[in-house]
C-alpha positions as CSV (number, residue, x, y, z in Angstrom):
1,M,0.0,0.0,0.0
2,A,1.2,3.5,-0.8
3,N,2.5,5.6,2.2
4,Q,0.0,7.7,4.2
5,R,0.9,11.0,2.6
6,N,0.2,9.7,-0.9
7,I,-3.2,8.3,0.2
8,L,-4.4,11.2,2.4
9,E,-3.1,13.9,0.0
10,L,-4.5,12.3,-3.1
11,P,-6.7,14.8,-5.1
12,V,-10.4,14.2,-4.4
13,E,-11.2,13.2,-8.0
14,Y,-9.0,10.0,-7.4
15,I,-11.5,8.7,-4.9
16,K,-13.5,5.8,-6.2
17,G,-16.9,6.9,-7.4
18,I,-16.0,10.6,-7.8
19,G,-13.9,11.3,-10.9
20,P,-13.0,14.7,-12.6
21,A,-16.5,16.1,-13.0
22,K,-17.8,15.4,-9.5
23,G,-14.4,16.3,-8.1
24,E,-14.6,19.8,-9.6
25,T,-18.1,20.2,-8.1
26,I,-16.8,19.1,-4.7
27,R,-13.9,21.5,-4.8
28,K,-16.2,24.5,-5.7
29,E,-19.1,23.6,-3.4
30,L,-17.3,22.3,-0.3
31,N,-13.7,23.5,-0.7
32,I,-12.6,19.9,-0.4
33,H,-9.5,19.1,-2.4
34,T,-8.0,15.8,-1.0
35,V,-8.9,12.5,0.6
36,E,-8.0,14.0,4.0
37,D,-10.3,17.0,3.4
38,F,-13.1,14.6,2.6
39,L,-12.6,12.6,5.8
40,Y,-12.5,15.9,7.8
41,S,-15.8,17.1,6.3
42,F,-17.8,15.9,9.3
43,P,-21.6,15.4,9.7
44,F,-23.3,18.4,11.2
45,R,-26.0,16.1,12.8
46,Y,-27.1,12.5,12.8
47,I,-30.4,10.8,12.1
48,D,-31.0,8.8,15.3
49,R,-33.3,6.1,14.1
50,T,-34.5,5.4,17.6
51,T,-35.9,8.9,18.2
52,Y,-38.7,10.7,16.3
53,Q,-41.3,13.2,17.5
54,V,-44.9,13.2,16.2
55,I,-46.6,16.2,14.7
56,S,-49.4,16.4,17.4
57,D,-46.7,16.8,20.1
58,V,-45.1,19.8,18.4
59,R,-46.2,22.9,20.3
60,E,-43.7,25.8,20.2
61,D,-42.9,28.1,17.4
62,G,-39.1,27.7,16.6
63,D,-38.8,24.1,17.9
64,L,-36.3,21.9,16.1
65,V,-37.9,18.6,15.4
66,Q,-37.2,15.3,13.6
67,L,-40.3,13.6,12.2
68,K,-41.0,10.5,10.2
69,G,-44.0,10.4,7.9
70,R,-45.3,10.5,4.3
71,L,-45.2,13.3,1.7
72,I,-48.8,13.4,0.5
73,N,-48.4,16.0,-2.2
74,F,-46.1,18.7,-3.7
75,E,-47.1,21.7,-5.7
76,K,-46.0,25.1,-7.1
77,I,-48.1,28.0,-5.7
78,K,-48.2,31.6,-7.0
79,G,-48.1,34.1,-4.2
80,K,-48.0,37.9,-3.9
81,N,-46.0,40.0,-6.4
82,N,-46.1,37.0,-8.8
83,R,-43.6,35.2,-6.7
84,Y,-43.7,31.4,-6.5
85,R,-43.1,29.0,-3.7
86,H,-43.3,25.2,-3.5
87,Q,-45.4,23.6,-0.9
88,G,-46.1,20.0,0.3
89,K,-48.3,18.3,2.8
90,F,-46.5,16.0,5.3
91,M,-48.4,13.6,7.4
92,D,-47.8,11.1,10.2
93,A,-50.2,9.0,12.2
94,S,-50.9,12.0,14.6
95,G,-51.6,14.8,12.1
96,S,-50.1,16.9,9.3
97,L,-48.1,20.1,8.6
98,D,-47.1,22.1,5.5
99,L,-43.6,22.0,4.1
100,V,-42.6,25.3,2.4
101,W,-39.7,26.2,0.0
102,F,-39.0,29.6,-1.4
103,Q,-35.9,28.5,-3.3
104,S,-34.5,25.4,-5.2
105,G,-37.9,24.6,-6.8
106,I,-36.6,23.1,-10.0
107,W,-34.3,20.7,-8.2
108,L,-37.1,19.8,-5.7
109,E,-39.4,19.0,-8.6
110,K,-36.9,16.5,-9.9
111,I,-36.1,14.6,-6.6
112,L,-39.2,14.8,-4.3
113,Q,-41.5,11.8,-4.5
114,P,-45.1,12.3,-3.2
115,G,-46.4,9.2,-1.6
116,E,-43.0,8.1,-0.3
117,E,-42.0,8.0,3.4
118,Y,-39.5,10.7,4.5
119,I,-37.5,11.6,7.6
120,I,-37.6,15.4,7.9
121,F,-35.7,17.8,10.2
122,G,-36.2,21.5,10.7
123,K,-37.7,24.4,12.6
124,I,-41.4,24.5,13.3
125,S,-43.3,27.7,12.4
126,I,-46.8,28.2,13.9
127,F,-48.9,30.9,12.3
128,S,-52.6,31.3,13.3
129,G,-52.4,27.9,14.9
130,K,-51.2,26.2,11.7
131,K,-47.9,24.3,11.8
132,S,-45.4,24.4,8.9
133,M,-41.7,23.8,8.3
134,I,-39.7,26.1,6.0
135,H,-36.9,24.5,3.9
136,P,-36.7,21.2,5.8
137,E,-33.9,18.7,5.5
138,M,-35.5,15.6,3.9
139,E,-34.3,12.1,3.3
140,L,-36.2,9.1,2.0
141,V,-36.6,6.5,4.8
142,K,-35.4,3.7,2.4
143,D,-32.2,5.6,1.8
144,A,-31.6,6.2,5.5
145,N,-32.1,2.5,6.4
146,T,-28.7,1.4,5.2
147,N,-26.4,-0.9,7.1
148,L,-23.6,1.7,7.4
149,A,-24.5,2.5,11.0
150,P,-26.9,0.6,13.2
151,T,-28.3,3.6,15.0
152,F,-26.9,6.9,13.8
153,S,-26.9,8.0,10.1
154,P,-24.6,11.0,9.4
155,V,-26.1,14.1,7.7
156,Y,-23.7,16.3,5.8
157,S,-24.0,19.9,4.6
158,S,-25.0,19.9,1.0
159,T,-26.0,22.0,-2.0
160,E,-28.3,21.7,-4.9
161,K,-25.4,21.3,-7.3
162,L,-23.9,18.4,-5.2
163,N,-27.3,16.6,-5.2
164,A,-27.7,17.2,-9.0
165,K,-24.2,15.5,-9.5
166,G,-25.3,12.4,-7.6
167,L,-23.5,13.4,-4.4
168,D,-26.5,13.2,-2.1
169,Q,-26.4,12.0,1.5
170,K,-26.6,8.3,0.5
171,A,-23.6,8.7,-1.9
172,R,-21.5,10.7,0.5
173,R,-22.0,8.1,3.3
174,K,-21.0,5.3,0.8
175,I,-17.8,7.1,-0.3
176,I,-16.7,7.9,3.2
177,R,-17.3,4.4,4.4
178,Q,-15.3,3.1,1.5
179,I,-12.4,5.4,2.3
180,L,-12.3,4.4,5.9
181,D,-12.6,0.7,5.1
182,T,-9.6,1.0,2.7
183,L,-7.3,2.9,5.1
184,T,-5.3,1.2,7.9
185,S,-4.0,2.8,11.1
186,D,-0.6,3.2,9.3
187,D,-2.4,5.2,6.6
188,I,-3.9,7.6,9.2
189,P,-0.9,8.4,11.4
190,E,-1.3,9.7,14.9
191,T,-1.0,13.5,15.4
192,L,-0.9,13.5,19.2
193,P,1.9,12.1,21.4
194,D,1.1,8.8,23.1
195,Y,1.5,10.3,26.6
196,M,-1.2,13.0,25.7
197,L,-3.6,10.3,24.5
198,A,-3.1,8.4,27.7
199,K,-3.3,11.4,30.0
200,L,-6.5,12.7,28.5
201,N,-8.0,9.3,27.8
202,L,-8.4,10.0,24.1
203,C,-9.2,7.6,21.3
204,S,-6.8,7.1,18.4
205,R,-7.1,9.3,15.3
206,R,-8.4,6.5,13.1
207,E,-11.0,5.6,15.7
208,A,-12.0,9.3,15.9
209,L,-12.5,9.5,12.2
210,L,-14.5,6.2,12.0
211,W,-16.7,7.1,15.0
212,I,-17.4,10.7,14.0
213,H,-18.9,9.5,10.7
214,F,-20.4,6.2,11.8
215,P,-20.9,5.9,15.6
216,E,-22.5,2.8,16.8
217,N,-23.7,4.5,20.0
218,E,-23.5,7.7,21.9
219,T,-20.3,6.7,23.7
220,Q,-18.4,6.4,20.4
221,K,-19.8,9.7,19.1
222,N,-18.8,11.5,22.2
223,A,-15.3,9.9,22.3
224,A,-14.7,10.9,18.7
225,T,-16.0,14.5,19.2
226,N,-13.9,14.9,22.3
227,R,-10.7,13.7,20.6
228,I,-11.2,16.0,17.6
229,K,-11.9,19.0,19.7
230,Y,-8.8,18.5,21.8
231,E,-6.7,18.1,18.7
232,E,-8.2,21.2,17.0
233,F,-7.5,23.5,19.9
234,F,-4.2,22.0,20.9
235,Y,-2.7,22.7,17.4
236,V,-4.0,26.3,17.3
237,Q,-2.3,26.9,20.7
238,I,1.0,25.0,20.0
239,R,1.4,26.8,16.7
240,L,0.8,30.2,18.2
241,L,3.1,29.6,21.1
242,H,5.8,28.0,18.9
243,G,5.5,31.0,16.6
244,K,5.9,33.3,19.5
245,I,9.1,31.6,20.6
246,Q,10.5,31.8,17.0
247,R,9.5,35.4,16.7
248,K,11.4,36.3,19.9
249,Q,14.4,34.5,18.6
250,K,14.2,36.1,15.2
251,F,13.1,39.7,15.8
252,I,15.4,42.0,17.9
253,S,14.1,45.3,19.2
254,I,15.9,48.3,20.8
255,P,15.2,48.3,24.5
256,F,13.8,51.4,26.1
257,S,16.5,51.6,28.8
258,T,15.5,54.8,30.4
259,I,12.4,56.6,31.6
260,G,13.4,60.2,30.8
261,T,12.4,63.8,30.8
262,N,9.4,63.7,28.4
263,F,7.7,60.9,30.3
264,N,8.3,62.3,33.7
265,T,7.4,65.9,32.8
266,F,4.2,64.8,31.2
267,Y,3.3,62.4,34.0
268,K,4.0,64.8,36.9
269,E,3.1,68.1,35.4
270,K,0.9,67.8,32.3
271,M,-1.6,65.1,33.2
272,K,-4.8,66.7,34.5
273,F,-6.3,63.5,36.0
274,E,-5.2,60.4,38.0
275,L,-4.7,57.2,36.1
276,T,-7.0,54.3,37.1
277,G,-5.4,51.3,38.8
278,A,-6.0,49.3,35.5
279,Q,-4.2,51.9,33.5
280,K,-1.2,51.9,35.9
281,R,-1.0,48.1,35.8
282,V,-1.0,48.1,32.0
283,I,1.7,50.7,31.8
284,K,3.9,48.6,34.1
285,E,3.3,45.6,31.8
286,I,4.3,47.6,28.7
287,R,7.3,49.1,30.5
288,A,8.5,45.6,31.4
289,D,8.2,44.5,27.7
290,V,9.9,47.4,26.1
291,S,12.9,47.3,28.4
292,K,14.0,44.1,26.7
293,T,15.7,43.4,23.4
294,T,12.9,40.9,22.5
295,Q,10.1,42.6,20.6
296,M,7.0,43.5,22.5
297,N,3.9,42.2,20.8
298,R,1.0,43.2,23.1
299,L,-2.7,43.5,22.7
300,L,-4.4,46.2,24.7
301,Q,-8.1,45.6,25.3
302,G,-10.3,48.2,26.9
303,D,-13.9,49.1,26.7
304,V,-15.1,52.3,25.1
305,G,-13.9,55.3,27.2
306,S,-11.5,53.2,29.4
307,G,-8.5,55.4,28.5
308,K,-6.4,53.4,26.0
309,T,-5.2,56.5,24.2
310,I,-3.4,57.9,27.3
311,V,-1.7,54.6,27.8
312,A,-0.6,54.6,24.2
313,L,0.7,58.2,24.6
314,L,2.7,57.4,27.7
315,S,4.2,54.4,25.8
316,M,5.2,56.7,23.0
317,L,6.9,59.1,25.4
318,M,9.0,56.1,26.7
319,A,10.2,55.6,23.1
320,I,10.9,59.3,22.5
321,D,13.0,59.4,25.7
322,N,15.2,56.7,24.2
323,G,15.8,58.5,20.9
324,L,13.1,56.6,18.9
325,Q,10.2,57.5,16.8
326,C,6.6,56.3,17.1
327,C,3.6,55.8,14.8
328,M,-0.1,55.2,15.4
329,M,-2.3,53.8,12.7
330,A,-6.1,54.1,12.8
331,P,-8.6,52.6,10.3
332,T,-10.4,55.8,9.3
333,E,-9.3,59.3,8.6
334,I,-11.7,60.8,11.1
335,L,-10.4,58.5,13.9
336,A,-6.8,59.3,13.0
337,Q,-7.7,63.0,13.0
338,Q,-9.2,62.7,16.5
339,H,-6.2,60.9,17.8
340,Y,-3.9,63.6,16.3
341,D,-6.0,66.5,17.7
342,S,-6.2,64.8,21.1
343,I,-2.5,64.0,21.4
344,L,-1.4,67.4,20.1
345,S,-3.6,69.3,22.7
346,T,-2.6,66.9,25.5
347,L,1.1,67.4,24.9
348,D,0.5,71.1,24.9
349,D,3.8,73.1,24.8
350,M,6.2,70.1,25.1
351,D,9.0,70.0,22.6
352,I,7.6,67.0,20.7
353,N,6.9,67.1,17.0
354,V,3.6,65.3,16.1
355,A,2.6,64.9,12.5
356,F,-0.5,63.6,10.6
357,L,-0.5,61.6,7.4
358,T,-3.4,60.2,5.4
359,G,-4.0,59.5,1.7
360,S,-5.6,62.9,1.2
361,I,-2.4,64.8,2.1
362,K,-0.6,65.5,-1.1
363,G,2.1,67.6,-2.8
364,K,4.7,69.6,-0.9
365,K,3.0,69.1,2.4
366,R,3.3,65.3,2.0
367,E,6.9,65.6,0.8
368,K,7.8,67.7,3.9
369,I,6.3,65.1,6.2
370,L,8.1,62.2,4.5
371,Q,11.4,64.2,4.7
372,D,11.0,65.0,8.4
373,L,10.2,61.4,9.2
374,A,13.3,60.1,7.3
375,D,15.6,62.6,9.1
376,G,14.1,61.9,12.5
377,S,12.6,65.4,13.0
378,I,9.1,63.9,13.6
379,H,8.8,62.1,16.9
380,I,5.2,60.9,16.6
381,I,3.2,60.3,13.4
382,I,-0.5,59.5,13.4
383,G,-2.4,58.4,10.3
384,T,-4.3,55.8,8.4
385,H,-3.0,52.9,6.2
386,A,-1.0,55.6,4.4
387,L,1.7,55.0,7.0
388,I,2.5,51.5,5.6
389,E,3.2,52.8,2.1
390,E,6.8,52.1,0.8
391,T,7.5,55.8,0.5
392,V,7.1,56.2,4.3
393,I,10.6,55.7,5.7
394,F,11.5,56.2,9.4
395,K,14.9,57.1,10.7
396,K,14.4,54.9,13.8
397,L,10.9,53.5,14.5
398,G,10.8,52.2,18.0
399,L,7.1,51.7,18.7
400,A,4.2,51.0,16.3
401,I,0.6,51.3,17.6
402,V,-2.4,49.9,15.7
403,D,-5.8,51.2,16.9
404,E,-9.0,49.2,16.2
405,Q,-6.6,46.5,14.9
406,H,-9.3,44.2,13.7
407,R,-10.1,46.7,10.9
408,F,-6.8,46.0,9.3
409,G,-5.7,43.0,7.3
410,V,-2.9,40.9,8.8
411,A,-0.6,41.8,5.9
412,Q,-1.2,45.5,6.4
413,R,-0.3,45.3,10.1
414,A,2.7,43.1,9.4
415,S,4.2,45.7,7.1
416,L,4.9,48.0,10.1
417,W,7.4,45.4,11.3
418,Y,9.7,46.0,8.4
419,K,10.1,49.8,8.6
420,N,13.6,49.4,10.1
421,D,16.4,47.5,8.5
422,S,18.3,46.3,11.6
423,F,15.7,45.9,14.3
424,A,11.9,45.5,14.7
425,P,9.8,48.1,16.4
426,H,7.8,47.1,19.5
427,I,4.2,46.5,18.7
428,L,1.1,47.6,20.6
429,V,-2.3,46.7,19.1
430,M,-5.5,48.1,20.6
431,T,-9.1,47.3,20.4
432,A,-12.3,48.8,21.9
433,T,-14.1,45.6,21.1
434,P,-14.0,43.5,24.3
435,I,-13.0,40.0,23.4
436,P,-14.0,37.0,25.6
437,R,-11.1,35.2,27.2
438,T,-11.8,32.0,25.2
439,L,-11.7,34.0,21.9
440,A,-8.7,36.1,23.0
441,M,-6.5,33.0,23.7
442,T,-7.5,31.6,20.3
443,L,-6.9,34.7,18.2
444,Y,-4.1,36.2,20.2
445,G,-2.4,33.2,21.8
446,D,0.9,34.5,20.6
447,L,0.4,38.0,22.0
448,D,0.7,39.2,25.6
449,V,-2.7,40.6,26.5
450,S,-3.4,43.6,28.7
451,V,-6.9,44.6,29.8
452,I,-8.1,48.0,31.1
453,D,-11.1,46.7,32.9
454,E,-12.3,49.8,34.8
455,L,-13.6,53.2,33.6
456,P,-12.2,56.6,34.9
457,P,-14.0,57.9,38.0
458,G,-16.9,60.3,37.4
459,R,-18.1,58.6,34.2
460,K,-21.9,58.0,34.4
461,D,-23.3,54.7,33.1
462,I,-25.4,55.1,30.0
463,Q,-29.0,54.5,30.7
464,T,-30.3,51.9,28.2
465,L,-34.0,51.6,27.4
466,H,-36.1,49.3,25.2
467,K,-39.1,50.9,23.5
468,Y,-41.6,49.6,21.0
469,E,-43.1,51.7,18.1
470,S,-46.1,52.7,20.3
471,A,-43.6,54.7,22.5
472,R,-42.5,56.8,19.5
473,P,-44.3,60.0,20.6
474,Q,-42.6,59.9,24.0
475,V,-39.2,59.3,22.4
476,I,-39.7,62.3,20.1
477,E,-40.7,64.5,23.0
478,F,-37.6,63.3,24.9
479,M,-35.4,64.2,21.9
480,H,-36.8,67.7,21.9
481,K,-35.9,68.1,25.5
482,E,-32.3,67.0,25.1
483,I,-31.8,69.3,22.1
484,A,-33.3,72.1,24.1
485,K,-30.5,71.5,26.7
486,G,-27.9,71.9,23.9
487,R,-27.3,68.1,23.4
488,Q,-27.0,66.2,20.2
489,I,-28.5,62.9,19.1
490,Y,-27.6,59.9,16.9
491,I,-30.2,57.8,15.1
492,V,-28.8,54.6,13.6
493,Y,-30.5,52.3,11.1
494,P,-29.5,48.7,10.5
495,L,-27.3,47.6,7.7
496,I,-29.1,44.8,5.8
497,E,-26.2,43.3,3.9
498,E,-28.4,41.8,1.2
499,S,-29.8,45.2,0.2
500,E,-27.9,48.5,0.2
501,K,-30.9,49.9,-1.7
502,L,-33.2,48.9,1.2
503,D,-30.8,50.4,3.8
504,L,-30.8,53.7,2.0
505,Q,-34.6,53.6,1.7
506,N,-35.1,52.9,5.4
507,L,-32.7,55.7,6.3
508,Q,-34.3,58.1,3.8
509,E,-37.8,57.3,5.1
510,G,-36.5,57.9,8.7
511,Y,-35.0,61.2,7.7
512,E,-38.2,62.4,6.0
513,R,-40.2,61.3,9.1
514,L,-37.9,63.2,11.4
515,L,-38.4,66.4,9.4
516,Q,-42.1,66.3,10.4
517,Y,-41.0,66.7,14.1
518,F,-37.7,68.6,13.6
519,P,-38.3,70.9,10.7
520,L,-35.7,72.9,8.8
521,P,-34.2,75.5,9.3
522,E,-34.8,75.4,13.1
523,Y,-33.2,72.0,13.3
524,Q,-30.2,70.7,11.3
525,I,-29.8,67.0,10.5
526,S,-26.7,65.2,9.2
527,V,-27.1,62.1,7.0
528,V,-24.3,59.5,6.7
529,H,-24.4,56.2,5.0
530,G,-22.0,53.7,3.3
531,R,-22.8,54.6,-0.3
532,M,-21.6,58.2,0.2
533,K,-18.2,59.3,-1.1
534,A,-15.6,59.4,1.7
535,K,-15.2,63.2,1.6
536,D,-19.0,63.8,1.7
537,K,-19.3,61.4,4.7
538,D,-16.4,63.1,6.5
539,W,-18.0,66.5,5.8
540,E,-21.3,65.4,7.3
541,M,-19.6,63.9,10.3
542,Q,-17.5,67.0,10.8
543,R,-20.7,69.1,10.9
544,F,-22.0,67.0,13.7
545,V,-18.6,67.1,15.6
546,N,-18.7,71.0,15.2
547,K,-22.3,71.1,16.6
548,T,-23.6,72.5,13.4
549,T,-26.2,69.8,13.3
550,H,-28.5,68.6,16.1
551,I,-29.2,65.0,14.9
552,M,-27.1,62.5,12.9
553,V,-29.1,60.0,11.0
554,A,-26.8,57.2,9.9
555,T,-26.2,53.5,9.1
556,T,-23.5,51.7,11.1
557,V,-20.7,53.6,9.5
558,I,-20.5,55.6,12.7
559,E,-19.9,52.5,14.8
560,V,-16.2,53.3,15.3
561,G,-14.4,56.6,15.0
562,V,-16.7,59.4,16.1
563,N,-16.0,61.2,19.4
564,V,-18.6,63.8,20.2
565,P,-18.8,64.5,24.0
566,N,-21.9,66.7,23.5
567,A,-23.9,63.8,22.0
568,S,-26.1,62.4,24.8
569,V,-28.7,60.2,23.1
570,M,-28.2,57.1,20.8
571,I,-31.4,55.8,19.2
572,I,-31.0,52.5,17.4
573,E,-33.8,51.6,15.1
574,N,-34.8,48.0,14.5
575,A,-32.4,47.1,17.3
576,E,-33.4,43.4,16.9
577,R,-31.3,43.3,13.7
578,F,-28.0,44.2,15.4
579,G,-25.6,41.8,17.1
580,L,-24.7,42.5,20.7
581,S,-21.2,43.6,20.1
582,Q,-22.4,46.1,17.5
583,L,-25.1,47.4,19.8
584,H,-22.5,48.0,22.5
585,Q,-20.1,49.7,20.1
586,L,-22.9,52.0,18.9
587,R,-23.9,52.8,22.5
588,G,-20.3,53.8,23.2
589,R,-20.7,56.7,20.8
590,V,-22.5,58.5,23.7
591,G,-21.6,58.9,27.3
592,R,-18.3,60.7,26.5
593,G,-19.1,63.9,28.3
594,A,-20.0,64.7,31.9
595,E,-23.8,64.7,31.3
596,Q,-26.1,61.7,31.7
597,S,-26.5,59.8,28.4
598,Y,-29.1,57.5,27.0
599,C,-29.3,54.6,24.6
600,I,-32.8,53.9,23.3
601,L,-33.4,50.5,21.5
602,M,-36.4,50.7,19.2
603,S,-37.8,47.4,18.1
604,D,-40.7,45.6,16.5
605,Y,-43.2,43.8,18.8
606,K,-42.5,40.4,17.3
607,L,-39.0,39.4,18.5
608,T,-37.2,36.1,18.4
609,K,-35.9,34.5,21.6
610,E,-32.4,35.5,20.6
611,S,-33.4,39.1,19.9
612,R,-35.1,39.4,23.2
613,E,-32.0,38.1,25.0
614,R,-29.7,40.5,23.2
615,I,-31.9,43.5,24.0
616,A,-32.3,42.4,27.7
617,T,-28.5,42.0,28.0
618,M,-28.0,45.6,26.7
619,V,-30.6,47.0,29.2
620,R,-29.0,45.0,32.0
621,T,-25.3,45.8,31.7
622,N,-22.9,48.4,30.3
623,N,-19.9,46.1,30.9
624,G,-18.3,45.3,27.5
625,F,-16.7,42.1,28.6
626,D,-20.0,40.7,30.0
627,I,-21.6,41.6,26.7
628,A,-18.8,40.0,24.7
629,E,-19.3,36.7,26.6
630,A,-23.1,36.8,26.0
631,D,-22.5,37.6,22.3
632,L,-20.2,34.6,22.0
633,K,-22.8,32.3,23.5
634,L,-25.6,33.7,21.3
635,R,-23.8,34.0,17.9
636,G,-20.6,32.0,18.1
637,P,-17.2,33.4,17.1
638,G,-17.8,33.9,13.4
639,D,-19.6,37.2,13.8
640,I,-17.2,38.8,16.2
641,Q,-15.2,41.4,14.3
642,G,-12.0,40.4,12.7
643,T,-12.1,36.7,13.6
644,Q,-12.5,35.4,10.1
645,Q,-9.4,37.0,8.7
646,S,-7.3,35.4,11.4
647,G,-7.4,32.0,9.7
648,L,-7.6,30.4,13.2
649,M,-11.4,30.1,13.4
650,D,-11.9,27.1,11.1
651,F,-12.8,24.7,13.9
652,K,-14.8,21.7,12.7
653,L,-16.3,20.8,16.1
654,L,-14.9,23.0,18.9
655,E,-17.4,25.5,20.2
656,L,-15.7,28.5,21.9
657,S,-18.7,29.3,23.9
658,K,-19.2,25.7,25.3
659,D,-15.8,24.0,25.4
660,R,-13.9,26.1,27.9
661,P,-12.6,23.1,29.9
662,I,-11.2,21.4,26.8
663,M,-9.6,24.7,25.7
664,D,-8.0,25.4,29.1
665,T,-6.6,21.9,29.3
666,A,-5.2,21.9,25.8
667,R,-3.6,25.3,26.2
668,N,-2.0,24.3,29.5
669,I,-0.5,21.2,27.9
670,A,0.8,23.3,25.0
671,L,2.3,25.9,27.4
672,R,4.1,23.2,29.4
673,I,5.5,21.6,26.2
674,I,6.8,24.9,24.9
675,E,8.3,25.8,28.3
676,N,10.2,22.5,28.5
677,D,11.0,22.1,24.8
678,P,10.7,25.6,23.0
679,N,11.9,24.3,19.6
680,L,10.1,20.9,19.8
681,E,13.5,19.1,19.5
682,R,12.8,16.1,21.9
683,D,11.9,12.7,20.4
684,I,8.6,12.6,22.3
685,H,7.5,15.7,20.4
686,I,8.4,14.5,16.9
687,T,4.7,13.9,16.2
688,I,3.9,17.5,17.1
689,R,6.8,18.9,15.1
690,Q,5.8,16.9,11.9
691,Q,2.1,17.9,12.3
692,I,3.0,21.6,12.6
693,Q,5.1,21.4,9.4
694,R,2.2,19.7,7.6
695,L,-0.3,22.4,8.8
696,R,2.1,25.2,7.7
697,R,2.4,23.7,4.3
698,K,-1.4,23.6,4.0
699,N,-2.0,27.2,4.9
700,K,0.6,30.0,5.3
701,D,1.0,30.9,8.9
702,W,0.1,34.6,9.4
703,A,-0.7,34.0,13.1
704,R,2.5,35.8,14.2
705,F,1.2,39.1,12.8
706,S,-2.2,39.0,14.6
């Protein structure tokens, strides 16, 4: 038999029963390219042929159920606006319900067989007492009753194109069974050391693959799931930690050996407030890092308004005192401008040259900035991604700070590392999006993490209220009172990704409705949305910043980057359409001044259970870290900003919100291994070393830049 690499890495079209045409479809539809990819395309659920509900027992709207019965009929129905849907009646011994499809009608007409027995799975909808199921999963009972697994039949994610090519559930099961029957333990080499398998009581890799696809009982299914979850998270952690060791060996930075005049003068004479305990702790952590020749690579987390910018400025003063330059990169021009204005006014009359660079700065002004950077005249430069252009050359960049780091691609952030020839700058990345610990150790396992977890004294909690449409008159009256006090108001409409046109329409209708209550010229309203040109958007935002307008009507483009202390009210329309993290970020646009601020969540009466929970969480707490944990439980990691570009979130089975014990154990083992064997040179770690090399060959490792 050929060696394992040849078998597992064979292109998918070489699998018996697939061939070139089906192989191409599998590549396009499932991103499966090899035999190994096929084996690691796991079922997302199982048909447990011992457990079915009956239609008469189904009571709740939104229940997920598995039923066995007969498809009585199937027809095409013309609805409103000349749109068609397909509908079928499904019946078991206890009653019937309607099956409804709004898409894939042509394919369904070819494959559904009225009169036949089916197993169906999906979410129940109850409207006016009538039960239905929209877009159910369906499988013929005679296809499910194979001998591949006595109790559990795997169900795989599929598409219309796969089914049309003869790669339905039955065919997929047959192919995977055939692969597993062909491969021996030697063909599926172990990826975890023997001592780790024994310590954690894990099954072998071959057993895990066999049992995850075809478990004979719940025990096998759980054992396979547990093994795969441990392996998934262990290799994320070991790669991050191993990369961290290699980075420290490879990249040398200039240590900040002294705390000098600029830092001490600013700290003792210029700061007009006392730092919080959390800020002091973080500065000590940064100070310890930058005093070494190994490069600092630290993530600074802090909720909106927690004082990250002053920590960043004090860090920059340390660099300047050691004869080095600093840069701070922000994702938008308006945010970069705010940082520049804030730092310039904070430094006051200190002899520190602060410059500003964005793509809109051209000609002689730009040339002068570039020249002053190159000769070292500029101590601090603040800007957008313009800072990473090749023409931007520093004399001696000692500290690079990236604000709202998730808004930049990893390659963009990485380019700051190479602005010096002989040494790497220390790196501080900042985010105002609180990240749950489980997610932080996944995304940033190779970074040292600092958290500012307290707000400056005197800051008032934002009062958050949930209102239905019937309360609109009271909300309008409240807005008039706040404007009469000299305050300003945001009104934000949801971004519906499928329809920019609909976004704009909603926003336009909202604007026109507002004019009835806040007529021109007595009241001025800014309008900002994603389809505007950047210069027009910035102009409208600037009018609001300058207090020229009373109300800003916007889509979520104002989520990050607007600091208006005078704004006291945030109204979020259709709040049920926003994620928790996004709602919290939007709420953070107010509460930046000394006055009491408010966030009003407007919603429809009909809310899903998840929507109610999100809104209730917002009303209950202002703590960003509590909200981030709740968000992770509700939505999973995929929707949390920036996680997809990391390349580390492709877990097949691990659930960050539920598998904390597995994650903690796997990380602790990875930490001990790296502490005792940093370069994985010992014989007992040869399995780990080989697997890391394989994983790096499969996808380029950008993790060290996160």
